[in-house]
A tleap script that builds the chain and sets N, CA, C and O, in Angstrom:
source leaprc.protein.ff14SB
mol = sequence {
  NMET PRO ALA GLY GLU ARG LEU MET ALA ALA
  ALA GLN LEU ASP ARG PRO GLU LEU LYS GLU
  THR ALA PHE VAL PRO ALA LEU PRO THR ALA
  LEU VAL GLU SER SER GLU ASP ASP ASP ILE
  PHE ALA LEU ILE ARG ARG GLN ASN ILE VAL
  LEU HIE HIE PRO PHE ASP SER PHE GLN PRO
  VAL ILE GLU PHE LEU ARG THR ALA ALA ARG
  ASP PRO GLY THR LEU ALA ILE LYS ALA CYS
  LEU TYR LEU VAL GLY GLY ILE PRO ARG TRP
  TRP LYS ARG CYS TRP MET LEU SER LYS ARG
  ILE SER ARG SER PRO PRO TRP TRP CSER
}
set mol.1.N position { -47.560 120.120 213.738 }
set mol.1.CA position { -46.808 118.896 213.996 }
set mol.1.C position { -46.283 118.357 212.652 }
set mol.1.O position { -47.060 118.166 211.716 }
set mol.2.N position { -44.958 118.111 212.559 }
set mol.2.CA position { -44.389 117.558 211.317 }
set mol.2.C position { -44.984 116.178 210.992 }
set mol.2.O position { -45.478 115.477 211.875 }
set mol.3.N position { -44.926 115.815 209.738 }
set mol.3.CA position { -45.512 114.567 209.266 }
set mol.3.C position { -44.938 113.349 209.998 }
set mol.3.O position { -45.678 112.427 210.340 }
set mol.4.N position { -43.639 113.344 210.235 }
set mol.4.CA position { -43.016 112.218 210.923 }
set mol.4.C position { -43.556 112.023 212.323 }
set mol.4.O position { -43.771 110.893 212.761 }
set mol.5.N position { -43.777 113.122 213.023 }
set mol.5.CA position { -44.336 113.032 214.370 }
set mol.5.C position { -45.772 112.534 214.329 }
set mol.5.O position { -46.188 111.761 215.191 }
set mol.6.N position { -46.528 112.975 213.333 }
set mol.6.CA position { -47.923 112.495 213.214 }
set mol.6.C position { -47.949 110.990 212.935 }
set mol.6.O position { -48.788 110.264 213.468 }
set mol.7.N position { -47.025 110.540 212.101 }
set mol.7.CA position { -46.948 109.119 211.784 }
set mol.7.C position { -46.597 108.317 213.028 }
set mol.7.O position { -47.191 107.266 213.268 }
set mol.8.N position { -45.657 108.784 213.811 }
set mol.8.CA position { -45.283 108.077 215.029 }
set mol.8.C position { -46.430 108.103 216.042 }
set mol.8.O position { -46.640 107.117 216.749 }
set mol.9.N position { -47.164 109.193 216.128 }
set mol.9.CA position { -48.302 109.278 217.030 }
set mol.9.C position { -49.391 108.276 216.605 }
set mol.9.O position { -50.035 107.657 217.452 }
set mol.10.N position { -49.585 108.126 215.305 }
set mol.10.CA position { -50.571 107.163 214.816 }
set mol.10.C position { -50.158 105.741 215.156 }
set mol.10.O position { -51.012 104.905 215.450 }
set mol.11.N position { -48.871 105.455 215.123 }
set mol.11.CA position { -48.375 104.107 215.446 }
set mol.11.C position { -48.596 103.786 216.915 }
set mol.11.O position { -48.690 102.615 217.283 }
set mol.12.N position { -48.680 104.811 217.762 }
set mol.12.CA position { -48.865 104.583 219.189 }
set mol.12.C position { -50.335 104.399 219.592 }
set mol.12.O position { -50.624 104.074 220.744 }
set mol.13.N position { -51.258 104.603 218.655 }
set mol.13.CA position { -52.674 104.423 218.973 }
set mol.13.C position { -52.987 102.995 219.409 }
set mol.13.O position { -52.403 102.048 218.882 }
set mol.14.N position { -53.878 102.833 220.338 }
set mol.14.CA position { -54.256 101.510 220.797 }
set mol.14.C position { -55.355 100.961 219.891 }
set mol.14.O position { -56.514 100.871 220.296 }
set mol.15.N position { -54.987 100.597 218.672 }
set mol.15.CA position { -55.906 100.045 217.681 }
set mol.15.C position { -55.257 98.807 217.056 }
set mol.15.O position { -54.770 98.867 215.927 }
set mol.16.N position { -55.250 97.686 217.782 }
set mol.16.CA position { -54.554 96.484 217.283 }
set mol.16.C position { -55.103 95.972 215.956 }
set mol.16.O position { -54.377 95.327 215.200 }
set mol.17.N position { -56.364 96.247 215.663 }
set mol.17.CA position { -56.929 95.749 214.394 }
set mol.17.C position { -56.331 96.480 213.191 }
set mol.17.O position { -56.488 96.029 212.056 }
set mol.18.N position { -55.655 97.588 213.423 }
set mol.18.CA position { -55.028 98.336 212.331 }
set mol.18.C position { -53.550 98.006 212.181 }
set mol.18.O position { -52.894 98.499 211.263 }
set mol.19.N position { -53.033 97.193 213.056 }
set mol.19.CA position { -51.592 96.916 213.048 }
set mol.19.C position { -51.314 95.505 212.543 }
set mol.19.O position { -52.110 94.588 212.745 }
set mol.20.N position { -50.179 95.352 211.887 }
set mol.20.CA position { -49.735 94.056 211.411 }
set mol.20.C position { -49.269 93.206 212.589 }
set mol.20.O position { -48.763 93.731 213.581 }
set mol.21.N position { -49.440 91.915 212.474 }
set mol.21.CA position { -48.898 91.022 213.494 }
set mol.21.C position { -47.386 90.963 213.330 }
set mol.21.O position { -46.857 91.242 212.254 }
set mol.22.N position { -46.707 90.603 214.388 }
set mol.22.CA position { -45.243 90.534 214.350 }
set mol.22.C position { -44.799 89.458 213.356 }
set mol.22.O position { -45.357 88.361 213.327 }
set mol.23.N position { -43.810 89.778 212.556 }
set mol.23.CA position { -43.311 88.842 211.548 }
set mol.23.C position { -42.311 87.894 212.204 }
set mol.23.O position { -41.399 88.333 212.904 }
set mol.24.N position { -42.483 86.618 211.977 }
set mol.24.CA position { -41.568 85.593 212.491 }
set mol.24.C position { -40.975 84.877 211.280 }
set mol.24.O position { -41.705 84.198 210.557 }
set mol.25.N position { -39.652 85.013 211.039 }
set mol.25.CA position { -39.053 84.344 209.891 }
set mol.25.C position { -39.153 82.827 210.040 }
set mol.25.O position { -39.076 82.291 211.146 }
set mol.26.N position { -39.323 82.161 208.928 }
set mol.26.CA position { -39.489 80.717 208.912 }
set mol.26.C position { -38.160 79.990 208.765 }
set mol.26.O position { -37.160 80.577 208.352 }
set mol.27.N position { -38.164 78.738 209.099 }
set mol.27.CA position { -37.020 77.871 208.825 }
set mol.27.C position { -37.411 76.919 207.694 }
set mol.27.O position { -38.547 76.445 207.667 }
set mol.28.N position { -36.507 76.630 206.768 }
set mol.28.CA position { -36.812 75.675 205.715 }
set mol.28.C position { -37.150 74.307 206.316 }
set mol.28.O position { -36.645 73.952 207.381 }
set mol.29.N position { -37.988 73.558 205.646 }
set mol.29.CA position { -38.444 72.260 206.123 }
set mol.29.C position { -37.290 71.322 206.446 }
set mol.29.O position { -37.337 70.597 207.440 }
set mol.30.N position { -36.263 71.332 205.619 }
set mol.30.CA position { -35.110 70.446 205.842 }
set mol.30.C position { -34.448 70.729 207.189 }
set mol.30.O position { -33.945 69.811 207.835 }
set mol.31.N position { -34.444 71.965 207.607 }
set mol.31.CA position { -33.838 72.304 208.889 }
set mol.31.C position { -34.772 72.009 210.058 }
set mol.31.O position { -34.316 71.635 211.139 }
set mol.32.N position { -36.062 72.173 209.847 }
set mol.32.CA position { -37.026 71.907 210.912 }
set mol.32.C position { -37.065 70.408 211.215 }
set mol.32.O position { -37.167 70.007 212.374 }
set mol.33.N position { -36.983 69.593 210.179 }
set mol.33.CA position { -37.100 68.136 210.339 }
set mol.33.C position { -35.774 67.471 210.757 }
set mol.33.O position { -35.737 66.261 210.978 }
set mol.34.N position { -34.712 68.236 210.863 }
set mol.34.CA position { -33.418 67.660 211.227 }
set mol.34.C position { -33.339 67.458 212.744 }
set mol.34.O position { -34.060 68.099 213.509 }
set mol.35.N position { -32.461 66.567 213.155 }
set mol.35.CA position { -32.269 66.343 214.584 }
set mol.35.C position { -31.159 67.268 215.071 }
set mol.35.O position { -30.441 67.873 214.276 }
set mol.36.N position { -31.035 67.365 216.382 }
set mol.36.CA position { -30.012 68.232 216.968 }
set mol.36.C position { -28.615 67.722 216.663 }
set mol.36.O position { -27.655 68.492 216.679 }
set mol.37.N position { -28.493 66.429 216.385 }
set mol.37.CA position { -27.168 65.858 216.103 }
set mol.37.C position { -26.654 66.189 214.714 }
set mol.37.O position { -25.453 66.101 214.459 }
set mol.38.N position { -27.546 66.568 213.820 }
set mol.38.CA position { -27.135 66.907 212.447 }
set mol.38.C position { -26.465 68.280 212.437 }
set mol.38.O position { -27.006 69.265 212.939 }
set mol.39.N position { -25.281 68.309 211.856 }
set mol.39.CA position { -24.688 69.634 211.661 }
set mol.39.C position { -25.094 70.137 210.285 }
set mol.39.O position { -25.601 69.376 209.462 }
set mol.40.N position { -24.873 71.399 210.046 }
set mol.40.CA position { -25.351 72.032 208.825 }
set mol.40.C position { -24.690 71.431 207.593 }
set mol.40.O position { -25.307 71.378 206.529 }
set mol.41.N position { -23.427 70.969 207.717 }
set mol.41.CA position { -22.745 70.351 206.571 }
set mol.41.C position { -23.423 69.047 206.194 }
set mol.41.O position { -23.599 68.764 205.009 }
set mol.42.N position { -23.811 68.239 207.191 }
set mol.42.CA position { -24.487 66.980 206.923 }
set mol.42.C position { -25.821 67.205 206.227 }
set mol.42.O position { -26.189 66.464 205.316 }
set mol.43.N position { -26.530 68.216 206.654 }
set mol.43.CA position { -27.815 68.533 206.005 }
set mol.43.C position { -27.615 68.950 204.549 }
set mol.43.O position { -28.380 68.546 203.673 }
set mol.44.N position { -26.602 69.745 204.298 }
set mol.44.CA position { -26.339 70.201 202.925 }
set mol.44.C position { -25.882 69.030 202.054 }
set mol.44.O position { -26.235 68.966 200.876 }
set mol.45.N position { -25.105 68.104 202.616 }
set mol.45.CA position { -24.695 66.922 201.849 }
set mol.45.C position { -25.892 66.079 201.450 }
set mol.45.O position { -25.900 65.484 200.372 }
set mol.46.N position { -26.917 66.021 202.316 }
set mol.46.CA position { -28.111 65.233 202.018 }
set mol.46.C position { -28.967 65.872 200.943 }
set mol.46.O position { -29.509 65.172 200.087 }
set mol.47.N position { -29.099 67.202 200.971 }
set mol.47.CA position { -29.960 67.884 199.987 }
set mol.47.C position { -29.632 69.359 199.956 }
set mol.47.O position { -29.062 69.900 200.903 }
set mol.48.N position { -29.994 70.005 198.868 }
set mol.48.CA position { -29.820 71.435 198.759 }
set mol.48.C position { -30.805 72.129 199.716 }
set mol.48.O position { -31.926 71.663 199.920 }
set mol.49.N position { -30.367 73.229 200.283 }
set mol.49.CA position { -31.212 74.025 201.156 }
set mol.49.C position { -31.234 75.454 200.616 }
set mol.49.O position { -30.203 76.123 200.551 }
set mol.50.N position { -32.408 75.902 200.238 }
set mol.50.CA position { -32.555 77.236 199.683 }
set mol.50.C position { -33.150 78.153 200.740 }
set mol.50.O position { -34.159 77.818 201.360 }
set mol.51.N position { -32.537 79.299 200.945 }
set mol.51.CA position { -33.020 80.281 201.911 }
set mol.51.C position { -33.510 81.511 201.157 }
set mol.51.O position { -32.844 81.999 200.244 }
set mol.52.N position { -34.644 81.990 201.536 }
set mol.52.CA position { -35.213 83.176 200.919 }
set mol.52.C position { -35.250 84.289 201.965 }
set mol.52.O position { -36.108 84.302 202.847 }
set mol.53.N position { -34.318 85.205 201.852 }
set mol.53.CA position { -34.252 86.287 202.840 }
set mol.53.C position { -35.036 87.485 202.312 }
set mol.53.O position { -34.964 87.789 201.122 }
set mol.54.N position { -35.774 88.161 203.167 }
set mol.54.CA position { -35.842 88.091 204.632 }
set mol.54.C position { -36.937 87.162 205.151 }
set mol.54.O position { -37.209 87.158 206.352 }
set mol.55.N position { -37.559 86.391 204.301 }
set mol.55.CA position { -38.685 85.575 204.731 }
set mol.55.C position { -38.229 84.363 205.555 }
set mol.55.O position { -38.921 83.961 206.491 }
set mol.56.N position { -37.097 83.790 205.224 }
set mol.56.CA position { -36.536 82.709 206.025 }
set mol.56.C position { -35.571 83.294 207.057 }
set mol.56.O position { -34.981 84.353 206.846 }
set mol.57.N position { -35.427 82.605 208.139 }
set mol.57.CA position { -34.541 83.052 209.202 }
set mol.57.C position { -33.101 83.104 208.700 }
set mol.57.O position { -32.711 82.309 207.845 }
set mol.58.N position { -32.322 84.026 209.222 }
set mol.58.CA position { -30.909 84.146 208.884 }
set mol.58.C position { -30.057 83.246 209.778 }
set mol.58.O position { -28.858 83.097 209.547 }
set mol.59.N position { -30.676 82.645 210.801 }
set mol.59.CA position { -29.949 81.805 211.750 }
set mol.59.C position { -29.214 80.657 211.077 }
set mol.59.O position { -28.085 80.376 211.479 }
set mol.60.N position { -29.774 79.964 210.073 }
set mol.60.CA position { -29.003 78.878 209.427 }
set mol.60.C position { -27.701 79.372 208.772 }
set mol.60.O position { -26.714 78.636 208.731 }
set mol.61.N position { -27.694 80.601 208.264 }
set mol.61.CA position { -26.485 81.144 207.668 }
set mol.61.C position { -25.442 81.371 208.744 }
set mol.61.O position { -24.269 81.049 208.555 }
set mol.62.N position { -25.861 81.923 209.869 }
set mol.62.CA position { -24.939 82.165 210.974 }
set mol.62.C position { -24.395 80.822 211.481 }
set mol.62.O position { -23.199 80.700 211.747 }
set mol.63.N position { -25.264 79.821 211.614 }
set mol.63.CA position { -24.826 78.501 212.064 }
set mol.63.C position { -23.849 77.876 211.062 }
set mol.63.O position { -22.873 77.240 211.460 }
set mol.64.N position { -24.105 78.055 209.791 }
set mol.64.CA position { -23.198 77.545 208.753 }
set mol.64.C position { -21.809 78.171 208.914 }
set mol.64.O position { -20.801 77.465 208.887 }
set mol.65.N position { -21.759 79.483 209.078 }
set mol.65.CA position { -20.486 80.189 209.200 }
set mol.65.C position { -19.773 79.832 210.499 }
set mol.65.O position { -18.549 79.702 210.514 }
set mol.66.N position { -20.511 79.674 211.575 }
set mol.66.CA position { -19.894 79.255 212.845 }
set mol.66.C position { -19.281 77.855 212.704 }
set mol.66.O position { -18.160 77.612 213.151 }
set mol.67.N position { -20.019 76.953 212.085 }
set mol.67.CA position { -19.530 75.588 211.899 }
set mol.67.C position { -18.291 75.604 211.009 }
set mol.67.O position { -17.309 74.917 211.291 }
set mol.68.N position { -18.340 76.388 209.938 }
set mol.68.CA position { -17.178 76.485 209.036 }
set mol.68.C position { -15.971 77.053 209.759 }
set mol.68.O position { -14.846 76.616 209.516 }
set mol.69.N position { -16.183 78.022 210.648 }
set mol.69.CA position { -15.077 78.623 211.387 }
set mol.69.C position { -14.386 77.608 212.300 }
set mol.69.O position { -13.174 77.674 212.504 }
set mol.70.N position { -15.156 76.679 212.843 }
set mol.70.CA position { -14.598 75.657 213.753 }
set mol.70.C position { -14.063 74.434 213.020 }
set mol.70.O position { -13.277 73.675 213.589 }
set mol.71.N position { -14.464 74.231 211.792 }
set mol.71.CA position { -14.098 73.023 211.039 }
set mol.71.C position { -12.690 73.123 210.504 }
set mol.71.O position { -12.394 74.028 209.725 }
set mol.72.N position { -11.788 72.195 210.910 }
set mol.72.CA position { -10.407 72.248 210.418 }
set mol.72.C position { -10.305 71.993 208.911 }
set mol.72.O position { -9.306 72.363 208.293 }
set mol.73.N position { -11.311 71.375 208.319 }
set mol.73.CA position { -11.279 71.107 206.881 }
set mol.73.C position { -11.687 72.296 206.026 }
set mol.73.O position { -11.538 72.259 204.805 }
set mol.74.N position { -12.202 73.356 206.653 }
set mol.74.CA position { -12.586 74.546 205.905 }
set mol.74.C position { -11.351 75.410 205.657 }
set mol.74.O position { -10.706 75.869 206.599 }
set mol.75.N position { -11.032 75.623 204.396 }
set mol.75.CA position { -9.835 76.379 204.060 }
set mol.75.C position { -10.106 77.884 203.922 }
set mol.75.O position { -9.246 78.713 204.216 }
set mol.76.N position { -11.322 78.214 203.467 }
set mol.76.CA position { -11.633 79.622 203.235 }
set mol.76.C position { -13.119 79.846 203.433 }
set mol.76.O position { -13.933 78.943 203.238 }
set mol.77.N position { -13.453 81.044 203.817 }
set mol.77.CA position { -14.845 81.469 203.925 }
set mol.77.C position { -14.975 82.732 203.091 }
set mol.77.O position { -14.295 83.727 203.344 }
set mol.78.N position { -15.837 82.690 202.112 }
set mol.78.CA position { -16.038 83.860 201.258 }
set mol.78.C position { -17.487 84.261 201.331 }
set mol.78.O position { -18.375 83.454 201.056 }
set mol.79.N position { -17.733 85.494 201.699 }
set mol.79.CA position { -19.099 85.977 201.837 }
set mol.79.C position { -19.138 87.456 201.537 }
set mol.79.O position { -18.154 88.172 201.718 }
set mol.80.N position { -20.261 87.889 201.088 }
set mol.80.CA position { -20.496 89.309 200.878 }
set mol.80.C position { -21.412 89.780 202.005 }
set mol.80.O position { -22.553 89.330 202.108 }
set mol.81.N position { -20.926 90.670 202.836 }
set mol.81.CA position { -21.690 91.113 203.998 }
set mol.81.C position { -22.126 92.547 203.823 }
set mol.81.O position { -21.352 93.408 203.405 }
set mol.82.N position { -23.360 92.783 204.146 }
set mol.82.CA position { -23.892 94.145 204.181 }
set mol.82.C position { -24.241 94.413 205.635 }
set mol.82.O position { -25.258 93.928 206.131 }
set mol.83.N position { -23.421 95.166 206.307 }
set mol.83.CA position { -23.615 95.392 207.730 }
set mol.83.C position { -24.513 96.588 207.973 }
set mol.83.O position { -24.376 97.626 207.326 }
set mol.84.N position { -25.426 96.434 208.905 }
set mol.84.CA position { -26.266 97.541 209.328 }
set mol.84.C position { -26.054 97.858 210.791 }
set mol.84.O position { -26.663 98.787 211.321 }
set mol.85.N position { -25.208 97.108 211.439 }
set mol.85.CA position { -24.913 97.322 212.850 }
set mol.85.C position { -23.435 97.121 213.079 }
set mol.85.O position { -22.612 97.451 212.225 }
set mol.86.N position { -23.105 96.583 214.226 }
set mol.86.CA position { -21.716 96.327 214.557 }
set mol.86.C position { -21.160 95.133 213.824 }
set mol.86.O position { -21.859 94.480 213.050 }
set mol.87.N position { -19.911 94.856 214.071 }
set mol.87.CA position { -19.257 93.715 213.432 }
set mol.87.C position { -19.725 92.438 214.145 }
set mol.87.O position { -19.605 92.329 215.366 }
set mol.88.N position { -20.259 91.471 213.380 }
set mol.88.CA position { -20.776 90.258 214.022 }
set mol.88.C position { -19.683 89.468 214.720 }
set mol.88.O position { -18.549 89.426 214.244 }
set mol.89.N position { -20.012 88.841 215.846 }
set mol.89.CA position { -19.041 88.034 216.614 }
set mol.89.C position { -18.556 86.868 215.775 }
set mol.89.O position { -17.374 86.527 215.828 }
set mol.90.N position { -19.449 86.239 214.990 }
set mol.90.CA position { -19.030 85.084 214.211 }
set mol.90.C position { -18.005 85.470 213.163 }
set mol.90.O position { -17.154 84.658 212.802 }
set mol.91.N position { -18.073 86.714 212.663 }
set mol.91.CA position { -17.090 87.194 211.674 }
set mol.91.C position { -15.734 87.320 212.366 }
set mol.91.O position { -14.710 86.904 211.826 }
set mol.92.N position { -15.740 87.893 213.558 }
set mol.92.CA position { -14.484 88.017 214.307 }
set mol.92.C position { -13.907 86.633 214.624 }
set mol.92.O position { -12.695 86.420 214.582 }
set mol.93.N position { -14.827 85.683 214.946 }
set mol.93.CA position { -14.354 84.337 215.258 }
set mol.93.C position { -13.682 83.701 214.039 }
set mol.93.O position { -12.637 83.066 214.177 }
set mol.94.N position { -14.258 83.860 212.867 }
set mol.94.CA position { -13.631 83.357 211.657 }
set mol.94.C position { -12.257 83.961 211.482 }
set mol.94.O position { -11.303 83.267 211.129 }
set mol.95.N position { -12.158 85.242 211.726 }
set mol.95.CA position { -10.912 85.967 211.584 }
set mol.95.C position { -9.881 85.446 212.581 }
set mol.95.O position { -8.734 85.182 212.219 }
set mol.96.N position { -10.298 85.302 213.840 }
set mol.96.CA position { -9.392 84.866 214.899 }
set mol.96.C position { -8.950 83.424 214.720 }
set mol.96.O position { -7.847 83.073 215.138 }
set mol.97.N position { -9.773 82.577 214.114 }
set mol.97.CA position { -9.405 81.183 213.886 }
set mol.97.C position { -8.544 81.045 212.633 }
set mol.97.O position { -8.291 79.933 212.171 }
set mol.98.N position { -8.101 82.160 212.092 }
set mol.98.CA position { -7.200 82.200 210.952 }
set mol.98.C position { -7.769 81.584 209.695 }
set mol.98.O position { -7.024 81.032 208.885 }
set mol.99.N position { -9.062 81.666 209.518 }
set mol.99.CA position { -9.633 81.232 208.248 }
set mol.99.C position { -9.312 82.315 207.232 }
set mol.99.O position { -9.325 83.509 207.534 }
set mol.100.N position { -9.029 81.870 206.044 }
set mol.100.CA position { -8.763 82.852 204.986 }
set mol.100.C position { -10.075 83.547 204.658 }
set mol.100.O position { -11.064 82.904 204.307 }
set mol.101.N position { -10.069 84.838 204.775 }
set mol.101.CA position { -11.249 85.633 204.399 }
set mol.101.C position { -10.811 86.397 203.162 }
set mol.101.O position { -9.751 87.023 203.141 }
set mol.102.N position { -11.637 86.337 202.142 }
set mol.102.CA position { -11.208 86.788 200.803 }
set mol.102.C position { -10.707 88.223 200.794 }
set mol.102.O position { -9.829 88.551 199.995 }
set mol.103.N position { -11.229 89.088 201.651 }
set mol.103.CA position { -10.759 90.458 201.662 }
set mol.103.C position { -10.934 90.992 203.066 }
set mol.103.O position { -11.988 90.834 203.682 }
set mol.104.N position { -9.891 91.621 203.562 }
set mol.104.CA position { -9.980 92.230 204.877 }
set mol.104.C position { -11.049 93.310 204.863 }
set mol.104.O position { -11.001 94.198 204.012 }
set mol.105.N position { -12.002 93.266 205.766 }
set mol.105.CA position { -13.051 94.266 205.739 }
set mol.105.C position { -12.508 95.665 205.985 }
set mol.105.O position { -11.742 95.858 206.929 }
set mol.106.N position { -12.874 96.639 205.176 }
set mol.106.CA position { -12.338 97.985 205.330 }
set mol.106.C position { -12.838 98.661 206.599 }
set mol.106.O position { -12.234 99.631 207.059 }
set mol.107.N position { -13.936 98.164 207.177 }
set mol.107.CA position { -14.484 98.792 208.357 }
set mol.107.C position { -13.992 98.190 209.643 }
set mol.107.O position { -14.459 98.553 210.723 }
set mol.108.N position { -13.041 97.261 209.542 }
set mol.108.CA position { -12.487 96.635 210.750 }
set mol.108.C position { -10.995 96.486 210.565 }
set mol.108.O position { -10.545 95.764 209.675 }
set mol.109.N position { -10.241 97.145 211.378 }
set mol.109.CA position { -8.776 97.050 211.221 }
set mol.109.C position { -8.158 96.335 212.378 }
set mol.109.O position { -6.939 96.163 212.417 }
savepdb mol mol.pdb
quit
């Protein structure tokens, strides 16, 4: 049996004491303590918010980009994306709402 198959077989063993618990990314305190009425821009105006990936959830970044895509005062969205899957819907939404994106992604025509 190849090493990879042995490793996968070991992962299937019913030995929960040998397995790590599921990782749940955290939200920064400023976002946890905010109300539902606060948008991400209001929170950032109040204080800096630092995200540590992958330990903090990526959801605030997605919410920030979604809000920016809908905001008529946003002139441009510039981001460096490293894709490991398909093209995110929020990226397409930014594109469709005619926000200036600094460079047309080579993987999406």
